[in-house]
C-alpha positions as CSV (number, residue, x, y, z in Angstrom):
1,X,-24.7,-3.5,0.3
2,X,-22.1,-3.2,2.8
3,X,-20.6,0.1,2.5
4,X,-16.8,1.1,4.0
5,X,-16.5,3.8,6.2
6,X,-13.3,5.6,6.8
7,X,-12.5,5.3,10.7
8,X,-9.1,7.2,10.8
9,X,-5.9,7.7,9.3
10,X,-2.4,7.6,10.6
11,X,0.9,9.1,9.4
12,X,3.7,6.1,9.2
13,X,7.2,7.0,8.8
14,X,9.7,4.9,7.0
15,X,12.9,6.0,5.2
16,X,12.9,9.5,6.1
17,X,9.6,10.1,4.7
18,X,6.1,10.1,6.4
19,X,3.2,8.3,4.5
20,X,-0.6,8.8,4.8
21,X,-2.5,5.6,6.1
22,X,-6.2,5.5,6.1
23,X,-8.1,2.9,7.9
24,X,-11.4,1.6,6.9
25,X,-14.1,-0.6,8.5
26,X,-17.0,-2.7,6.9
27,X,-19.5,-5.0,8.4
28,X,-18.8,-8.9,8.0
29,X,-22.0,-11.1,7.0
30,X,-21.9,-12.8,10.0
31,X,-21.1,-9.9,12.9
32,X,-18.2,-7.9,13.4
33,X,-16.0,-6.0,11.0
34,X,-13.4,-6.2,9.0
35,X,-10.8,-3.1,8.6
36,X,-8.8,-2.4,6.1
37,X,-5.7,0.1,6.3
38,X,-4.6,1.6,2.9
39,X,-1.2,3.5,2.5
40,X,-0.4,5.7,-0.6
41,X,3.3,5.5,-1.8
42,X,3.1,7.6,-5.0
43,X,-0.2,8.3,-7.3
44,X,-1.7,5.2,-8.3
45,X,0.5,3.3,-6.0
46,X,-1.0,1.7,-2.8
47,X,-0.1,-1.1,-0.4
48,X,-3.7,-2.6,1.5
49,X,-4.0,-4.9,4.4
50,X,-7.1,-6.1,5.9
51,X,-7.5,-7.5,9.4
52,X,-10.0,-8.1,12.5
53,X,-8.9,-4.8,14.2
54,X,-7.5,-1.6,13.8
55,X,-4.2,-2.3,15.6
56,X,-3.8,-5.8,13.3
57,X,-4.1,-3.1,10.2
58,X,-1.8,-0.9,11.4
59,X,1.0,-3.5,12.7
60,X,0.7,-4.9,9.2
61,X,1.0,-1.8,7.2
62,X,4.2,-0.7,9.4
63,X,5.6,-4.3,8.9
64,X,5.1,-4.4,5.1
65,X,5.9,-0.7,4.3
66,X,10.0,-1.1,4.5
67,X,9.6,-4.1,2.1
68,X,7.1,-2.2,-0.6
69,X,9.6,0.9,-0.5
70,X,12.7,-1.5,-1.3
71,X,11.0,-3.5,-4.0
72,X,9.7,-0.2,-5.6
73,X,13.3,0.9,-5.4
74,X,14.8,-1.9,-6.8
75,X,12.9,-2.1,-9.7
76,X,13.5,1.5,-10.3
77,X,17.0,0.7,-10.0
78,X,16.6,-2.0,-12.8
79,X,14.3,-0.4,-15.0
80,X,16.5,2.6,-15.3
81,X,19.6,0.1,-16.4
82,X,17.4,-1.6,-19.1
83,X,18.8,-0.3,-22.7
84,X,16.4,1.5,-24.8
85,X,15.5,0.1,-27.7
86,X,18.1,0.0,-30.5
87,X,16.2,-2.0,-33.2
88,X,13.8,-0.5,-35.8
89,X,9.9,-1.0,-35.1
90,X,9.5,-2.6,-39.0
91,X,11.7,-5.5,-40.1
């Protein structure tokens, strides 16, 4: 079983906030490595990218971080506007 190793972490800034991104590496079956970057947005809410190099996964994270934050903001706005339950549990 191949194991994943933390190779470093970076702070990524977006929308006036800073997010911790951890980069992991694990071996491929045919040699070389796969790199994975994980950015924690909130408790239980992470975005993950895979790539062949550390630079590639960090570039992917920088590119999708604004979209991830925007989509969560849209979801929050929509769900905040939903009416509360107004019908009885039993009919």
